[in-house]
C-alpha positions as CSV (number, residue, x, y, z in Angstrom):
1,M,-18.1,-17.0,-17.9
2,K,-16.0,-18.0,-15.0
3,S,-12.6,-18.0,-15.5
4,K,-10.5,-21.4,-15.2
5,F,-7.8,-19.2,-13.8
6,E,-10.3,-18.3,-10.7
7,A,-10.7,-20.4,-7.8
8,D,-13.2,-22.3,-7.5
9,K,-16.0,-22.7,-4.6
10,N,-13.7,-24.7,-2.2
11,G,-10.5,-22.7,-3.4
12,Y,-8.6,-24.7,-5.3
13,Y,-7.0,-23.4,-9.0
14,G,-6.8,-27.0,-11.0
15,Q,-5.3,-29.5,-7.8
16,F,-3.9,-26.4,-6.4
17,G,-5.2,-24.3,-3.1
18,G,-7.5,-25.5,-0.7
19,A,-7.3,-24.1,3.4
20,F,-4.5,-26.8,4.9
21,I,-5.9,-25.6,8.5
22,P,-5.4,-26.5,12.3
23,E,-9.0,-26.9,13.8
24,L,-8.5,-23.6,16.1
25,L,-8.0,-20.9,13.5
26,Y,-10.9,-23.1,11.0
27,P,-13.4,-20.4,12.7
28,N,-11.6,-17.5,12.0
29,V,-10.8,-18.5,8.5
30,K,-14.5,-19.8,7.8
31,E,-15.6,-16.4,8.5
32,L,-13.4,-14.4,6.3
33,E,-14.7,-17.0,3.2
34,D,-18.0,-16.7,4.2
35,N,-18.0,-12.6,3.7
36,Y,-15.5,-11.5,2.1
37,L,-16.9,-11.4,-1.5
38,K,-19.7,-10.2,0.2
39,I,-17.9,-7.1,1.3
40,M,-15.6,-6.5,-1.2
41,E,-18.8,-6.2,-4.0
42,S,-20.7,-4.1,-1.2
43,D,-21.2,-0.4,-2.9
44,S,-19.6,1.4,0.9
45,F,-16.2,-1.0,0.2
46,K,-15.8,0.1,-3.2
47,K,-16.5,3.7,-2.5
48,E,-14.3,3.5,0.2
49,F,-11.3,0.8,-1.4
50,T,-11.2,4.1,-4.3
51,S,-11.3,6.7,-2.5
52,L,-8.4,6.2,-0.5
53,L,-6.6,4.2,-3.9
54,K,-7.4,7.4,-5.6
55,D,-6.6,10.2,-2.5
56,Y,-4.0,7.8,-0.4
57,V,-1.7,5.5,-2.1
58,G,-1.7,8.3,-5.2
59,R,-3.3,5.7,-8.0
60,P,-3.4,5.2,-10.7
61,S,0.0,4.6,-10.9
62,P,2.3,5.8,-14.4
63,L,2.6,3.3,-16.9
64,Y,6.1,4.9,-17.9
65,Y,7.7,4.4,-21.8
66,A,11.0,3.8,-21.0
67,K,12.8,4.6,-24.1
68,R,16.3,4.1,-23.9
69,L,15.1,0.3,-22.1
70,S,13.2,0.0,-25.1
71,E,16.2,1.4,-27.4
72,K,18.4,-1.4,-26.2
73,Y,16.4,-4.6,-26.0
74,K,14.8,-3.6,-29.6
75,A,11.0,-3.5,-28.0
76,H,8.4,-1.5,-26.5
77,I,9.4,-1.6,-22.8
78,Y,7.0,0.5,-21.1
79,L,7.2,0.2,-17.0
80,K,4.0,-0.4,-13.8
81,R,5.4,2.3,-11.6
82,E,3.8,0.3,-8.5
83,D,6.9,2.1,-6.8
84,L,5.3,5.0,-7.3
85,N,2.7,4.2,-5.0
86,H,2.4,5.4,-1.2
87,T,4.9,3.3,1.3
88,G,7.3,2.1,-2.0
89,A,5.5,-0.8,-3.5
90,H,2.3,-2.6,-5.1
91,K,1.7,-4.3,-1.1
92,I,-0.3,-0.6,-0.1
93,N,-3.2,-2.0,-3.0
94,N,-3.7,-5.1,-0.7
95,T,-3.3,-4.0,2.5
96,I,-5.6,-0.6,2.1
97,G,-8.5,-3.5,0.7
98,Q,-7.9,-6.1,3.8
99,I,-8.3,-3.2,6.6
100,L,-11.6,-2.1,5.1
101,I,-12.3,-6.0,5.6
102,A,-11.2,-6.3,8.9
103,K,-12.9,-3.1,10.0
104,H,-16.7,-4.4,8.6
105,L,-15.7,-7.9,10.3
106,G,-15.3,-6.5,13.4
107,K,-11.6,-6.6,14.1
108,K,-9.7,-4.6,16.5
109,R,-6.0,-6.4,16.2
110,I,-3.9,-6.9,12.8
111,I,-1.1,-9.2,12.4
112,A,1.0,-9.5,9.3
113,E,4.2,-11.3,8.1
114,T,7.3,-9.6,6.0
115,G,10.2,-10.5,4.4
116,A,11.7,-7.3,2.3
117,G,9.4,-5.4,5.1
118,Q,7.6,-3.9,1.7
119,H,4.4,-5.5,3.8
120,G,4.9,-4.4,6.8
121,V,5.1,-1.0,6.3
122,A,2.1,-0.8,4.2
123,T,0.5,-2.9,6.9
124,A,1.5,-0.6,9.5
125,T,0.9,2.1,7.4
126,V,-3.0,1.3,7.1
127,C,-3.1,0.5,10.8
128,A,-1.7,3.9,11.7
129,L,-4.8,5.3,8.9
130,M,-7.4,2.9,10.9
131,N,-6.0,3.8,14.6
132,L,-5.5,0.1,14.4
133,E,-3.2,-2.3,16.6
134,C,-0.2,-3.8,14.5
135,V,2.3,-6.7,15.3
136,V,4.3,-7.3,11.8
137,F,6.6,-11.0,12.3
138,M,9.9,-10.5,10.2
139,G,12.7,-12.6,10.4
140,E,15.6,-11.8,12.4
141,I,17.9,-12.0,9.2
142,D,15.6,-9.7,7.4
143,I,15.5,-7.3,10.2
144,K,18.8,-6.8,9.9
145,R,19.0,-6.4,6.2
146,Q,15.9,-4.0,5.7
147,A,16.7,-1.9,8.5
148,P,15.1,1.1,7.6
149,N,11.6,-0.5,6.9
150,V,11.7,-1.7,10.7
151,A,12.5,1.5,11.4
152,R,9.2,3.1,9.3
153,M,7.1,0.1,10.8
154,K,8.0,1.0,14.2
155,M,7.6,5.0,13.6
156,L,4.2,4.1,12.2
157,G,3.4,2.5,15.7
158,A,4.0,-1.3,15.1
159,T,5.5,-3.8,17.2
160,V,7.8,-5.7,15.1
161,V,8.6,-8.8,16.6
162,P,11.3,-11.0,14.6
163,A,11.2,-14.8,14.0
164,I,14.3,-16.2,15.6
165,S,13.5,-20.0,14.1
166,G,14.6,-21.9,11.0
167,S,15.9,-19.8,8.4
168,K,15.2,-16.1,10.0
169,T,13.4,-15.0,7.4
170,L,10.0,-15.2,5.4
171,K,9.0,-18.4,6.1
172,D,9.7,-18.0,9.6
173,A,7.8,-15.2,9.5
174,T,4.7,-16.4,8.6
175,N,4.8,-19.4,10.6
176,E,5.0,-16.9,13.4
177,A,2.3,-15.1,12.6
178,I,0.0,-18.5,12.3
179,R,1.4,-19.5,15.5
180,D,-0.2,-15.9,17.0
181,W,-3.3,-16.0,15.0
182,I,-4.2,-19.3,16.8
183,G,-3.4,-18.1,20.1
184,N,-5.6,-15.2,19.4
185,P,-8.5,-16.1,17.2
186,E,-11.3,-13.4,18.8
187,D,-10.1,-9.9,18.1
188,T,-7.4,-10.6,15.9
189,Y,-6.8,-9.9,11.7
190,Y,-4.4,-11.9,10.0
191,L,-3.4,-9.4,6.7
192,I,-1.4,-11.7,3.9
193,G,0.9,-10.1,2.5
194,S,1.0,-12.5,-1.0
195,V,-1.1,-14.7,-2.8
196,V,-0.2,-17.4,-0.6
197,G,-2.0,-19.4,2.8
198,P,-5.2,-21.0,3.0
199,H,-8.5,-19.6,0.9
200,P,-9.8,-17.1,1.1
201,Y,-6.5,-15.3,0.7
202,P,-4.9,-16.5,-2.7
203,D,-8.1,-15.2,-4.6
204,M,-8.6,-12.2,-2.0
205,V,-5.3,-10.5,-2.5
206,A,-5.3,-11.3,-6.6
207,R,-8.5,-9.2,-6.8
208,L,-6.9,-6.7,-4.7
209,Q,-3.8,-6.2,-6.8
210,A,-5.9,-7.0,-9.9
211,V,-6.1,-2.8,-10.0
212,I,-2.6,-3.2,-11.6
213,S,-4.2,-4.9,-14.6
214,E,-7.0,-3.6,-15.2
215,E,-5.2,0.9,-14.8
216,I,-2.5,-1.0,-17.5
217,K,-5.6,-2.0,-20.4
218,A,-6.7,1.8,-20.3
219,Q,-3.1,3.1,-20.3
220,L,-2.2,0.9,-23.2
221,V,-5.4,2.1,-25.3
222,E,-4.2,5.9,-24.1
223,K,-0.5,4.8,-25.0
224,T,-0.8,2.1,-28.1
225,G,-4.3,2.3,-29.1
226,K,-5.0,-1.2,-28.3
227,E,-5.5,-2.5,-24.3
228,N,-3.4,-6.2,-24.6
229,P,0.4,-5.4,-24.7
230,D,2.4,-8.9,-26.2
231,T,4.1,-9.8,-23.0
232,I,3.9,-8.5,-19.3
233,I,6.9,-9.4,-16.8
234,A,6.5,-9.9,-13.7
235,C,8.5,-11.4,-10.1
236,V,7.4,-14.1,-8.2
237,G,8.3,-15.0,-4.8
238,G,4.4,-15.1,-3.2
239,G,3.6,-13.8,-6.2
240,S,1.2,-11.4,-5.4
241,N,2.4,-8.0,-7.8
242,A,2.7,-11.0,-10.7
243,A,-0.9,-12.1,-9.8
244,G,-2.5,-8.1,-10.4
245,A,-0.3,-7.6,-13.1
246,F,-1.5,-10.9,-14.8
247,Y,-4.7,-10.6,-13.3
248,H,-7.4,-9.4,-16.8
249,Y,-5.2,-10.9,-18.8
250,L,-5.4,-14.3,-17.6
251,D,-7.8,-15.5,-20.9
252,E,-6.2,-12.9,-23.2
253,N,-3.8,-16.0,-24.9
254,S,-2.7,-13.7,-27.5
255,V,-1.1,-12.2,-23.9
256,E,2.9,-13.8,-23.1
257,L,2.7,-14.2,-19.0
258,I,6.3,-14.2,-17.8
259,A,6.7,-14.6,-14.1
260,V,10.7,-14.2,-12.5
261,E,12.0,-16.4,-10.1
262,A,14.8,-15.5,-7.9
263,A,17.5,-18.2,-9.1
264,G,20.0,-17.1,-6.0
265,L,23.6,-18.0,-6.3
266,G,22.2,-20.4,-9.2
267,V,19.0,-23.2,-9.9
268,D,21.6,-26.0,-9.1
269,S,23.9,-24.7,-6.3
270,G,21.7,-25.4,-3.3
271,E,21.0,-21.6,-2.7
272,S,18.3,-21.0,-4.9
273,A,14.3,-19.9,-4.5
274,A,13.6,-21.0,-8.3
275,T,10.2,-22.9,-7.1
276,S,9.1,-24.1,-9.9
277,V,12.2,-25.6,-10.8
278,L,13.2,-27.6,-7.9
279,G,9.9,-27.7,-6.0
280,D,7.0,-30.6,-6.5
281,V,3.7,-30.9,-5.2
282,G,2.8,-30.5,-1.1
283,V,1.4,-28.2,1.6
284,L,2.6,-25.0,3.0
285,H,1.0,-22.6,5.1
286,G,-2.9,-23.5,4.2
287,S,-2.5,-24.2,1.1
288,K,-1.3,-26.8,-1.3
289,T,0.9,-25.6,-4.1
290,I,4.6,-26.5,-5.5
291,L,7.3,-25.4,-2.7
292,M,10.4,-26.9,-2.6
293,Q,11.2,-29.7,0.2
294,D,13.5,-33.0,0.8
295,E,12.2,-36.0,0.1
296,Y,10.5,-36.5,3.9
297,G,8.2,-33.8,3.2
298,Q,10.8,-30.9,5.1
299,V,10.5,-27.7,3.7
300,I,13.6,-26.1,2.1
301,E,15.3,-23.3,3.5
302,P,14.7,-21.1,0.5
303,Y,18.4,-18.0,-0.8
304,S,17.8,-14.9,-2.5
305,I,19.8,-11.9,-1.9
306,S,16.2,-10.5,-2.2
307,A,14.5,-10.5,1.2
308,G,10.9,-10.5,-0.7
309,L,12.0,-13.7,-3.6
310,D,13.2,-16.0,-0.7
311,Y,10.1,-17.7,0.1
312,P,10.4,-21.5,-0.8
313,G,6.9,-22.2,-2.6
314,I,4.5,-19.9,-4.8
315,G,1.0,-18.7,-4.5
316,P,-2.0,-21.8,-5.6
317,L,-2.6,-19.4,-8.5
318,H,1.0,-19.6,-9.9
319,A,1.4,-22.8,-9.8
320,F,-1.7,-23.6,-11.8
321,L,-0.1,-21.4,-14.4
322,N,3.2,-23.4,-14.1
323,E,1.7,-26.5,-14.6
324,S,-1.5,-25.4,-17.5
325,K,2.0,-23.5,-19.0
326,R,-0.3,-20.6,-19.0
327,A,2.8,-18.4,-18.0
328,K,6.3,-19.0,-18.4
329,F,8.3,-19.0,-15.6
330,M,12.2,-17.9,-15.7
331,N,14.4,-17.0,-13.5
332,A,17.2,-15.3,-12.4
333,T,20.8,-15.4,-10.3
334,D,21.9,-12.5,-7.5
335,S,24.2,-10.8,-9.7
336,E,21.8,-10.5,-12.8
337,A,19.2,-9.0,-10.5
338,L,21.8,-6.6,-9.2
339,N,23.4,-6.0,-12.8
340,A,19.7,-5.3,-14.0
341,A,19.2,-2.1,-11.2
342,Y,22.2,-0.8,-12.1
343,E,21.5,-0.2,-15.5
344,L,17.7,0.6,-15.6
345,T,19.7,3.6,-13.0
346,K,22.1,4.7,-15.2
347,I,19.8,4.5,-18.0
348,E,16.4,5.9,-17.4
349,G,16.7,7.1,-13.7
350,I,15.4,4.8,-11.6
351,I,16.1,2.7,-8.8
352,P,14.3,-0.7,-8.3
353,A,13.5,-2.7,-5.6
354,L,16.0,-6.1,-5.7
355,E,12.2,-7.6,-6.4
356,S,11.9,-5.8,-9.4
357,A,15.0,-5.9,-10.3
358,H,14.5,-9.7,-11.5
359,A,12.1,-8.9,-13.6
360,L,13.9,-7.0,-15.4
361,A,16.9,-9.3,-15.8
362,V,15.4,-11.3,-17.8
363,L,15.0,-8.9,-20.8
364,P,18.5,-9.8,-22.0
365,K,17.8,-13.5,-22.6
366,I,14.2,-12.9,-24.3
367,D,14.6,-13.0,-28.3
368,F,11.7,-9.7,-28.7
369,K,10.4,-8.9,-32.2
370,E,10.4,-6.3,-33.7
371,N,7.7,-3.5,-32.3
372,Q,6.7,-6.0,-29.4
373,V,4.9,-4.1,-26.7
374,V,6.3,-5.1,-22.8
375,V,5.0,-4.5,-19.8
376,V,7.1,-4.8,-17.4
377,N,5.7,-4.4,-13.5
378,L,8.0,-2.5,-11.6
379,S,6.7,-3.7,-8.1
380,G,8.8,-1.5,-5.6
381,R,11.3,1.3,-5.1
382,G,14.9,0.5,-4.2
383,D,15.2,2.9,-1.1
384,K,15.1,-0.2,1.5
385,D,18.1,-2.1,-1.2
386,L,20.6,0.9,-1.1
387,E,22.7,-1.1,1.4
388,T,23.6,-3.6,-0.9
389,Y,23.5,-2.0,-3.9
390,I,26.1,0.0,-2.8
391,K,27.9,-3.0,-1.2
392,N,27.8,-4.4,-4.6
393,L,28.9,-1.5,-7.3
394,K,31.9,-2.4,-8.7
395,K,33.7,0.7,-8.6
């Protein structure tokens, strides 16, 4: 039976989704829409995708029982260790899948957008693996605050192009990538990093990231005797790690899904990225979703200490999960995320990415029941954020 949380044939989740694109991009998007499911369901794709996830990425990623964290919050807290993947985040699951699709379509040049740089690194990595040209667009501000990832991309052979318009962050990098795609429609494949953009990207990326929840089910059986946790928590910018962690539980109503957005300096501060609270329905980067906009429909610049969460919208699947109340949307401020990161580091010896720290930051806000089983998707590791952590570390 088709899930009500699966995109329909036009790419809609309820009222959200679709493909709102310039006419010049129609052939590219239509080519992908007509072929992505056929490619993904082919034996050759499945065999190569599974093999690369195992032998190149290092999957399955561990499901780690965080004993001291569990003792503190009086619940059974498991961390899905996406930070241990090759390149340091969940992003590689998606880029491996999409690079195989691009090759099936005969594309020779790959473009991507990146915020925190993790998707850029993952894209540059698979382009190096497959010997394809790689161009990554990144906001000028993000280039400065994510210097280690920029260096990694360049070492992997990618060309990093700064986005110097607007807020000079993820939204603007996406705009530049779309402009490039319009100018190079024949040989170029746009490898989008999250469950955003025109159909079929949100559905395709969610399916590729679904390996996360597929593994959680099997690992929980091994550790607890049952597939379903009580709660799954994941951070949301565009929302690909959350889509992957939630995917196989969307129709399991007994499983509480919690999506955590970046509140920045506070939801009402004017410096925030809490889209579900501050946003309205509109069109952003090719899909109808919820986004932060003014009375004239112009995008309001988001803010977060985390480069991967300062996006002014959320993917259409998450917009539907929010509207339908299937997922509970919470948020965490910069300072709450920093404190959560320092806490995990000190009591479990794991330095999380700032994005993942937002998911951890809501643990003190939840009244857990005795023996509640909680999975937090630890979407990335904190190497890239060390400069920010050191700068904010209290002596």
